[in-house]
Each structure stands twice: as structure tokens, then as C-alpha cells.
Residue, then its C-alpha position, 0 to 999 in steps of 0.5 A: m166471101r169473094e173469089l179473087a185474083n192477084i196479079n203481081g201484088r194487085i188484088s182484084s176480082i177474077q173477071d178484072a184480072v188481065i195479063p199482057a198478051e205477050d206473057r211467055g206463060y201464054l205464048f210458051g207455057d214458060g212458067v210453073y204453078e201450084v194448087v193448094r186447098t184450104y179447109n175451114s179457113r186454113i191453108w193445107a200443106l202450104d210449106r210443102h207446096w212452096h218447097r216444090f214450087r221453089r224447086s220447079l222455079e230453079e229447074i226452069q232457071l227462073d230467078i226470083d228476087n221477091l219470093e218472100e213478098i210473093h208468099s205474103w201475096i198468097l196469104e193476103t189474097y186468101q185472107e181477103s177472100q174469106i172463103p173457108n174451103a177454097t182452091l188456091y192456084y198460083q203461078l209464075t211465068r218468065g214475064v212479058g216480051p216479044r215472042s222469041h224462044v230465047w229469053t232476055e235477062d231483063l224480063k220481069p216475072t209475072f205472078f198470077m193467083s186465083v182463089r175459088r170456092f172448092e167444088e166438092r168431088e166426093y166419090v164414096g163408091g170409087v171411080k173408073v179409070h182408062s189407060f192411055p200412052d204417056q206422051r208428056w215431055g221428059r221432065c214431069d217432075i217440074k210442075s210446069l204450065n205445059l199440060l196439053p197432053n194431060v188435058l187431052v187424055k183426061q177429056q178422052a177418059r171422061k168421054l169413055g165414062g171414066y174419072e181419070a186417065l191412067l198414063v202408061n210409058d213406052q216400057g209398059h209401066v204405069t206412071e201417074g194420072s193426068s192430074s193425080a198420083i196413082m197407087a196400088i195395094a198388093n199383099d199389104t204393100i202400097v206400090v208406087p212408081p219410083r221417083s224420077p223425072s217422069i213423075l211429079p213429086s206428089i205432096t199427097r203421095e208423101f202424106v200417104r207414105e207417112i200414113a203407111l208407116e203409122i198403120n204398118l203397111t209397107f211403102q214400096e217404090r217399083w214399077l207396075s206394068l199395066a197388066e199387073f196393075g189390073t190384078v192388085s187388090e186395091a188402087f187409088l188416086a192421090g192428089t190435092g183436089d182428089e185427096i184419096m180416091g179409090i179406083t174400082h175399074l180399069n178399062g172397064k174391068v174390075i179392080g179387086t172387089g170392084k169396091v173401095g178397099v179397106h186399106t184405101q178407106n183407112i188411108l183416107r180417114r187418117y188423111r182427113e184426121r191429119i187435116n182436122q188436126q192440122q198435122d201438115 
């Protein structure tokens, strides 16, 4: 089992992977990415992530003529690593050229991928979150490389003893976490922000929506204010790495009972059943 990288089809150790200094991903964040998990040597929900990846490419006008080949590189690199439970990160940038805001059409996109062992993050007792103003750009539905606002608030949340940063827009609405979707449960209803350019179309959120139908929970898209979020009976994070992770405290105050709620536990259990049964 080896942690590996792939640059434009060439597999190497991560330490030996090198990208030119004038790649636009490095200079401008001019690219998009995805993160996928594997369980027991099987890539989980790759088709859903691949669909979102292709949409992000279209939204930034990054035309790729070898997408099928890139898809095969992802599979090949992971198979060569032989890591049963891994994190696959892959990205495409617009390519390498002299630094200029305006790109030329002759650029060749740069593909980069890494395969690393997944670091377990089991928080059975739930996690604490802290709220911050959402200062990201207006197209968060694109999974772009521009993550500096996310990085800064996540770091600040950790300094305050929290696990995740909860983002609040100018209207006082909760949008999402710095690296996760945010969901609340009130009166047997899962409440999530409406789909819009201000939030990422979360893959795990879609799984939660499907699970909600199975267990007779209403799935409702509407905005929650920060104050209302603090009064719900349950809340949780949802994401590829975090899976389903209960929130017990917001800004130092208890959410619900201060423990991971029954519905949240049930959703996590059913999500993992889907993984075990390969229902992606």
C-alpha cells in the first residue's frame, strides 16, 4: 500500500510530484477539484462526484477533450495504491502560462491527483461549531480551488475549541460550514438552505435527502437564521470526510440536549449501511 500522486497521467510518489510554478492553479486558483473516499477498496459515489466535477469545469469555461482518459487515471492510480480506506483528491487547472488574468486558448490543462490513507475522525459525542460571517465569493456552487476564506474561519474555529466554522451571510442566514453542509432538524423536518450559487451542491446532502424519504422525515429547503438555528432539536454536519456528524454546541451554547440526536444517529447508521451495501 502506497500513497501516490498522478500528474497528467504519470503516477509517482507524492513527494516526487511536481507542477510548474506558473500553473494557473497556483497563481490564480484557476481550477476545480473533488474529494472522494474509498471504503474497503471501493470508491464511494464516484459517479456523483464526477458529475459535479464536470459541472464545475463547465461553469469556469474549462474545456477538456480527454475527460474519459482522466477518469481512467483516477481508477488506475487508486488501484495501484492498494489502500483500502483512502481519500482521493483530484483537480484540474487551466494550465501553465505567463501570469496574466486573461488566458489564451492554447493552454493545456493540468491534472493532479493524490491518494492518501483516510485519517479517521470519529466524533461519537458530536462536535462544537462557531459562527462567522460568510465572506466567500458569490459562486460557491462551483467547487473551485479558491478556499482562503474557508481556511481562515476553520482555523479560527479550531482556536476557539470548535470543530467546524458555521457561515452566516449578510441576511443573517446560515449557509454552510467551511468544509461541510449544515443541516438542522426541527419537528421531524430536516431543514437545509435552498440550492443557490451561495452553497455547494453537496453529495452527502443528496444522500441525506434520499434517506429522509426512507424514514419518513420531511426534507425542507428554506433559510434558517443563526438565532433559529440555535433553537433546533438537532443539527449535524454532512460531508465526504465527516459523513454525518452531530452538532452539540453553537458558539458555546447547547443545541438540543447537548448530545447527538436520535434522528442524526439514525441517518448516520443508514448512510453507513448504504456504504456497506454499495448503494451509491
